[in-house]
C-alpha positions in Angstrom: -41.0 -90.8 95.9 -42.6 -88.8 98.7 -39.3 -88.2 100.3 -37.8 -86.9 97.0 -40.7 -84.5 96.6 -40.4 -83.4 100.2 -36.7 -82.7 99.8 -37.3 -80.8 96.5 -40.0 -78.7 98.1 -37.8 -78.0 101.2 -34.8 -76.9 99.1 -37.0 -74.8 96.9 -38.7 -73.0 99.8 -35.8 -72.3 102.0 -34.0 -70.0 99.6 -37.2 -68.1 99.0 -37.7 -67.8 102.7 -34.2 -66.5 103.1 -34.6 -63.9 100.4 -38.0 -62.9 101.8 -36.6 -62.4 105.2 -33.7 -60.4 103.7 -36.2 -58.2 101.8 -38.0 -57.5 105.1 -34.8 -56.7 106.8 -33.3 -54.5 104.1 -36.6 -52.7 103.6 -37.0 -52.2 107.3 -33.6 -50.9 108.2 -30.7 -50.6 105.8 -27.6 -48.5 105.4 -27.1 -49.4 101.8 -29.1 -48.4 98.7 -31.9 -50.9 98.7 -34.6 -48.3 99.6 -33.5 -46.1 96.8 -34.3 -48.8 94.3 -37.5 -50.0 95.9 -39.3 -46.7 96.4 -41.8 -45.3 93.9 -40.9 -42.8 91.1 -40.4 -39.3 92.4 -41.1 -35.7 91.2 -38.1 -33.9 92.7 -34.6 -35.1 93.3 -31.4 -34.4 95.1 -28.5 -35.7 93.0 -24.8 -36.3 93.4 -22.4 -38.1 95.7 -22.4 -39.2 99.3 -21.7 -35.5 100.3 -25.4 -34.8 99.3 -26.8 -38.2 100.4 -27.7 -36.9 103.9 -29.3 -33.6 102.7 -32.6 -33.3 104.5 -35.5 -33.3 102.0 -38.1 -32.8 104.8 -36.6 -29.5 105.9 -36.3 -28.2 102.3 -39.8 -29.3 101.4 -41.2 -27.4 104.4 -39.4 -24.2 103.4 -40.3 -24.2 99.7 -43.9 -25.6 100.0 -45.6 -22.3 99.4 -43.8 -21.6 96.2 -43.5 -25.2 95.0 -46.5 -27.0 96.5 -46.2 -30.0 94.2 -42.6 -30.7 94.8 -41.5 -33.4 97.2 -37.8 -33.9 97.3 -36.2 -37.4 97.2 -32.5 -38.0 97.9 -31.1 -39.9 95.0 -27.4 -39.2 95.7 -25.1 -42.2 96.1 -21.2 -41.9 96.1 -18.6 -40.4 93.8 -17.9 -44.0 92.5 -21.6 -45.1 92.2 -23.1 -42.0 90.8 -20.6 -39.8 89.0 -22.3 -37.9 86.1 -22.4 -40.2 83.0 -24.8 -42.3 80.9 -25.6 -44.8 83.7 -26.5 -42.2 86.3 -28.6 -40.3 83.7 -30.4 -43.5 82.7 -31.2 -44.2 86.4 -32.4 -40.6 87.0 -34.7 -40.8 83.9 -36.3 -44.0 85.3 -36.6 -42.6 88.9 -38.4 -39.4 87.8 -42.2 -39.5 87.3 -42.5 -38.9 83.5 -45.4 -36.4 83.9 -43.5 -34.1 86.4 -43.8 -30.4 85.4 -43.1 -28.4 88.5 -40.3 -30.4 90.2 -37.2 -29.1 92.0 -33.8 -30.6 91.3 -30.7 -30.1 93.4 -27.7 -31.2 91.2 -24.6 -31.3 93.4 -21.1 -31.3 91.8 -17.6 -31.9 93.0 -14.4 -32.6 91.1 -14.2 -36.4 91.6 -17.8 -36.9 90.3 -16.7 -35.4 87.0 -13.3 -37.1 86.6 -12.0 -40.4 85.2 -8.9 -42.4 85.8 -5.7 -41.1 84.2 -4.8 -44.6 83.2 -8.1 -45.1 81.1 -9.6 -43.5 78.1 -12.4 -41.0 78.7 -15.0 -43.4 77.3 -18.1 -44.7 79.2 -17.2 -48.4 78.7 -14.2 -47.8 81.1 -16.1 -45.9 83.8 -15.8 -46.9 87.4 -19.5 -47.1 88.0 -20.2 -49.8 85.4 -20.0 -52.7 87.9 -21.9 -50.9 90.7 -25.6 -50.9 91.7 -26.7 -47.7 90.0 -25.5 -48.9 86.6 -26.6 -52.5 87.1 -30.1 -51.9 88.4 -32.5 -51.5 85.6 -35.7 -51.4 87.7 -35.3 -48.6 90.2 -38.9 -48.3 91.5 -40.1 -51.8 92.3 -40.7 -53.4 95.7 -39.4 -56.0 96.4 -36.5 -55.4 94.1 -35.1 -58.9 93.5 -32.9 -57.7 90.7 -31.0 -55.4 93.1 -30.9 -58.0 95.9 -29.4 -60.6 93.5 -27.0 -58.2 91.8 -25.9 -56.7 95.1 -26.2 -59.8 97.3 -23.0 -59.2 99.3 -23.9 -55.6 100.0 -27.6 -56.1 101.0 -28.6 -59.4 102.2 -25.4 -60.8 103.9 -24.6 -57.5 105.6 -28.1 -57.0 106.9 -28.6 -60.5 108.2 -25.2 -60.4 109.9 -26.2 -57.2 111.6 -29.3 -58.9 113.0 -27.2 -61.8 114.3 -24.1 -60.1 115.4 -24.3 -56.8 117.3 -21.8 -54.2 116.2 -19.3 -53.1 118.8 -18.1 -49.6 119.6 -20.3 -48.0 116.9 -19.5 -44.3 116.3 -22.4 -43.5 114.0 -25.8 -45.1 113.5 -26.9 -44.8 109.9 -30.3 -45.6 108.3 -32.0 -44.7 105.0 -35.3 -42.9 105.4 -38.3 -43.2 103.2 -37.4 -39.9 101.4 -34.0 -41.4 100.4 -32.0 -39.4 103.0 -29.0 -41.2 104.6 -29.7 -40.3 108.2 -26.9 -40.4 110.6 -26.9 -40.3 114.4 -23.6 -39.7 116.2 -23.4 -42.1 119.1 -20.0 -41.1 120.3 -17.1 -38.9 119.2 -13.4 -39.4 118.7 -11.2 -37.5 121.0 -9.8 -34.3 119.4 -6.4 -36.0 118.9 -8.0 -39.1 117.3 -10.2 -37.0 115.1 -7.3 -35.0 113.9 -5.4 -38.1 113.0 -8.4 -39.6 111.3 -9.0 -36.5 109.2 -5.4 -36.3 108.2 -5.6 -39.8 106.9 -8.8 -39.0 105.0 -7.3 -36.0 103.4 -4.3 -38.1 102.3 -6.7 -40.5 100.7 -8.5 -37.6 98.9 -5.2 -36.4 97.6 -4.2 -39.8 96.3 -7.6 -40.4 94.7 -7.8 -37.1 93.0 -4.2 -37.3 91.9 -5.0 -40.4 89.9 -7.9 -38.7 88.1 -8.3 -36.3 85.2 -11.2 -34.0 84.3 -13.6 -35.7 81.9 -15.1 -33.8 79.0 -17.5 -36.7 78.5 -18.8 -36.5 82.1 -19.2 -32.8 81.8 -21.2 -33.4 78.6 -23.5 -35.8 80.6 -23.8 -33.3 83.4 -25.2 -30.8 80.9 -27.4 -33.5 79.4 -28.7 -34.3 82.9 -29.5 -30.7 83.6 -31.2 -30.4 80.1 -33.4 -33.4 80.9 -34.4 -32.1 84.3 -35.2 -28.6 83.1 -38.1 -30.1 81.1 -39.6 -31.2 84.4 -39.0 -28.1 86.7 -36.4 -25.9 88.3 -32.7 -26.9 88.5 -30.0 -25.5 90.8 -26.3 -26.5 90.6 -24.6 -26.8 94.0 -21.1 -27.3 95.2 -21.5 -28.7 98.7 -19.5 -27.0 101.5 -16.4 -29.0 102.6 -13.7 -28.0 105.1 -11.1 -25.5 104.1 -8.5 -28.3 104.0 -10.5 -30.4 101.6 -11.5 -27.4 99.4 -7.8 -26.4 99.1 -6.9 -29.9 98.0 -9.6 -29.8 95.3 -8.5 -26.4 94.1 -4.9 -27.4 93.8 -5.7 -30.4 91.6 -8.6 -28.8 89.7 -8.1 -25.0 89.9 -10.5 -24.2 87.1 -13.4 -26.3 88.4 -15.7 -23.3 89.2 -15.0 -21.7 85.9 -16.0 -24.9 84.1 -19.2 -25.3 86.2 -20.1 -21.7 85.8 -19.8 -22.1 82.0 -22.2 -25.0 82.1 -24.6 -23.1 84.3 -24.6 -20.2 81.9 -25.1 -22.4 78.9 -27.9 -24.3 80.5 -29.3 -21.1 82.1 -29.4 -22.5 85.7 -28.0 -21.0 88.9 -24.8 -22.3 90.3 -24.0 -21.8 94.0 -20.6 -22.7 95.5 -21.2 -22.8 99.2 -17.5 -22.9 99.9 -17.3 -19.2 99.0 -19.9 -18.3 101.6 -18.7 -18.0 105.3 -20.1 -20.8 107.5 -19.7 -22.5 110.9 -20.4 -26.1 109.7 -18.8 -29.1 111.2 -17.8 -32.2 109.2 -17.5 -35.9 110.1 -14.4 -36.4 108.0 -13.7 -33.0 106.4 -16.1 -33.6 103.4 -19.4 -35.0 104.9 -21.4 -32.6 107.1 -22.3 -33.7 110.6 -26.1 -34.3 111.0 -26.8 -31.0 112.8 -24.8 -29.0 110.3 -26.5 -30.8 107.4 -29.9 -29.8 108.8 -28.7 -26.2 109.0 -27.3 -26.4 105.5 -30.6 -27.9 104.2 -32.5 -25.0 105.7 -30.2 -22.6 103.8 -30.6 -24.6 100.7 -34.4 -24.3 101.0 -34.1 -20.5 101.4 -31.9 -20.2 98.4 -34.3 -22.2 96.2 -37.0 -19.7 97.1 -34.7 -17.0 95.5 -34.5 -18.9 92.1 -35.7 -16.8 89.3 
């Protein structure tokens, strides 16, 4: 009898210890989304895809502090597949925002793929790509520890982080971590040769072409973008932003969606918010892969973003 109780106790405690250790590891140092769903509700948000995920809230906060003393930006941007504009992302945003926020700042970034759906599926939310991913599946977005997220995203959080503790990664190019303000912070450890970088970027642009060629603009997603802006306007100032990408990537997007800016300008005028397309402004930024800014360039861009927020009417 005692042996049976001992075994029962042992096999009950071990899984809890495992999960507890995983919570510690993921909370301490993670390159996935755990921190986004275990941090408190926020009063100002950066929204969009991975292009915006490394925007620097600290730099922007420092610049806008005098005009917006209550605002403290939090990066709640994921990927084009996890957080395209739609009902699931809007629900998550509504839960992440402090309900009593009145003077927040909201940077809503847009790109074609975040407002498109598969050509082979109806433009209806039940078919959307994000439905089986963490943003859609996590109903509690501000609880720590977040067991719901850990269970639903087990392979992405626990296994990966424990493996990283046990097996050192070899030949890492970039070290990535998620900061307390939600920013995906990257540190370049070593660089590709110019020839290797060119080949890698060519492959990435081929992937972008293939992806966007399989998509179509979504009137439903555009409607939810407008709904998202409408919701955020009740809580502060909103600015619509198209992140700067390389000339090659921008040309590809313009070939497949030539009227994208016209569409977004229409929404900005209807919702009475400013739209800034940073691809039309000369710059000297550098990109990791033609679409994601290198850390130094992202810090420079974040500084510019802060200055432009000060100019909001």
